N, C-alpha and C positions, 0 to 999 in steps of 0.2 A: 287132218294134220299128219297122219301116218305116211301118206304118199309124199308129202313135201319133205318130211324128215328122212325118208328113204332116199330121196333124190339127193339131198345134201350128203348123206352117208357115203355115197359113191366116191366123193372126193375128199373124205375126211380122214382123220387120224384116230386110230382106235387104241384105247387102253382097256384093261379088264373091266373097269367100272365107269369110265368117263369116255365119251365120244366127242371129238373136236371137229367142227366144221365151220366153213366160212359162209356167212349170210350175205355179205357184200365184200368187196375187195378189201375193205378196211375194218370189217366187223366179224368177230369170232363168236361162235356159240359153243359153250361147254355143256354137254348133256350128261346128267347123272343117270346111270342106269344099273344100279346094283340090284341084287336079287330080292332083298327084303325091303320092299317099298321105298327104295332109295334112302335107306337109313345110313348112318355114318359110322364107320369103323376107322381104326388108325390107318389101315391100308388105303381105304377110299379117300380119307382126308389127304393123305400124302399124294395120291394120284391127282386129286382135284387141285391141290396147291401147286404141284409140278406143272400142270397144264396152265394154271393161272399165271405163274411166274414167267413161263415161256412167252406168253403173249403180252403180259404186262410190260416186259422189257423189249418187245418188238416195236421199233419205231414206225413200222408200216401199219400197225393195228391201232385204231383209235377207240374202238368200242368192244367191250367184252361182255357177253351175255351168259346168264345161267338159266338152264331149264332142267326139267326132269323127264323121265320116260313113263309110259303107261299112265297110271292114275295118281302118281305122286310127284310133286316137285322135289321135296326132301322131307322125310319124316323125322329128322333129327338124329341124335346119337342113339346107336344101338346099345341100350343100357344093359340088356341081358349079356351081350358079348363083352361089354366093359367090365361087368361084375366078375367075369371069369378070368380076367387078366390079373397078373401080379400088380401090386399097387403102383410100382414105379412106371410100368407100361401104361396103366390106366391114367395116371397123372399126365404122362407125356401125351396121351391121346387128347386130353382136354387142352393142354398147352398148344399142341399143333393146330387144333381147331381155332383157338383164339388167335394164333399167328395168321392163319388164313383170313379170318374176319378182319384183323388189323390191316392186312395188305389190301383187302378189298376197300376198306374205308380210306386208306391213304393213297390209293392209286390216282395218278393224274389223268387216267383215261375215264371215259364214261362207262359205268357199270350198270347193266340192265338185268333185272330178273323177269323172266317170262314164266309166271306161275301157272303151270299146266294142271296141277293137282294139289293134293294135300300138302300143307306146309305146317309142320309141327315142331315145337321146341326149338332146338338150335337150327333146324331147317327154316323155320319162320324168321329166326334171327338173321340168317344168311340173306334172306330176301330183304329184310329191313335195312341191312347194311348197304344195299345197292342204291344207286342214284335215281333210278327210275324203275317203277314196278308195274308191269302189266299182269293182269290176272284173267283167266278164262271165266266167263260169266256162267259157270256151271254151279248150280245151287248145291250140288252134292259135295263140292270141295270143302274141306275143313281146314281152318286156320286156328291155331291155339297153342297154349302152353300148359301141358298137363303135369309139369314137374312138382309144383308146390303142393297140390293135393296129395301127392304120393310121398311127401316128406323129402323132396329133393330141391335144392336151390340151383340157380344158374350162376356161373362165375361172373365176376364183376364187369368185364367188358361186355358180355351179353346183356346184362342188366342195363348198362349204360346205353347200348344201342336201342334197346326197347324204350327206355325213357326218352331219349332224344328223338325217337320217332313219334312221340306224343301219346304213347300207349300207357295209360295208368288205370285201366279198368280192373277193379278187384274181382269182378265176375269172371274175367278171363285169367288173370294172373294168380289170384288166390283160390278161386273156386274151380278153375280149370275148364270153364265153359268154352266151347268152340263157336266160331262164327263162320258164315259163308262169304263168298266174294262180294255180294251186294252189301252186306254189313261192313265188310272191310273197306269198301269204297266210301260208304257213308261216314266211317270213322277216319277217313283220309289216310289209311294205312297203305293203300295202293294208289297209284296215279292214274290208272286207266283200267276200266272194266271192259273186257274185250268180248263183243258180241259176235265177232267173225272168227275165222280160223286164227288161232293165236300165233302160229309161226308165220303165217302170211302177214299179219299185222306187224309182227316183230321185224320182218324183212322190210316192210314199208317204212317203219319208224327209223331203222338204221340207215336206210337210203336217204331219208329226209335229213337226218342229223349229219350225215356225211356230205350233204350238198354244199356246205360252206356258209349257210345262212344262220346257223345256230352256234353261238360261242359257248359250248358246254364247259369249257375249262374255266371261263370267267364265272359261269353259273355255279360251278362247284366251289370256287374260291369265295364267292359272295354269299351263297345261301346254304351250302351243305355244312360248312364249319367242321370238317372232319379232322382238323389239325389238333383238336383238344384231347384226343384219345391218347392214353399212355400205352406204350408198348408192353405187351404181356411179358412176364418174367417166369422162367421155368420153375423157379423155386417159390412161387407164390403159394403160401400155405392153404389158400382157399381151394386149390385143386384137390389136395388130400382130403379136405373136408367134404367136397362134393362126391369124391370117390367113396368115402365112407358112407355117405347118405345113400348112394346107389346100392352098395352092398347090403346095407340094412334093409332097404326097400325090397330087394330081391329075397332076402331072408324072410321077410314078413309076407311075401307073396302078394304085394300090392301093385306091382307093375302092370298086371293084366286086369286090375280091378276097374 
């Protein structure tokens, strides 16, 4: 996978934490590559949203893909960093992430996640928000939601995405148990378990979808039902509640438990 990624990098657009490259003439790949296991901070969320907005509004682009670098797809919100922020900034971080998820859900383009590594918390939610999910068949990859066992809840939009994806497992959501790609496929949380090189398969998939034989816009209208989500509001009191939970969890030293 590394050699293919490097080949695409030669013609790509680089930000500090996001790399943009073309998979096909009409398909763009956004690669998250932040230092701490591709966790999310306000800066990284803004970069990812800026890249997404650019190509979501580009009429020449039909497919937008997300992936991660190294061993992580996205490990979710960097809670330690959030706990150090002023409350207003921490609340804005959650709001900006919800806005990004909302845009992914409401996009008219086909959105694909190529899950190359660990997908945790809001990182797993990002994957669930996409229209088609590929995952590397590496049994070491972990997918899960560790928030509730640590006394932290997820904002409403994230909970709605999880529920609409058909995930209701108390063992995952309440007890914080992780699953591997094979289990995720069995639970139909992913669409394709990839036994070959993930980026090679992603390129093949995008080329096939761009061939004109697959009407993915009608597919989204008929089966995804993303029109029912409410647009996040910056003054939603739930953001302040989540921030308070994060700060309390840090104070109790449970984030690393």
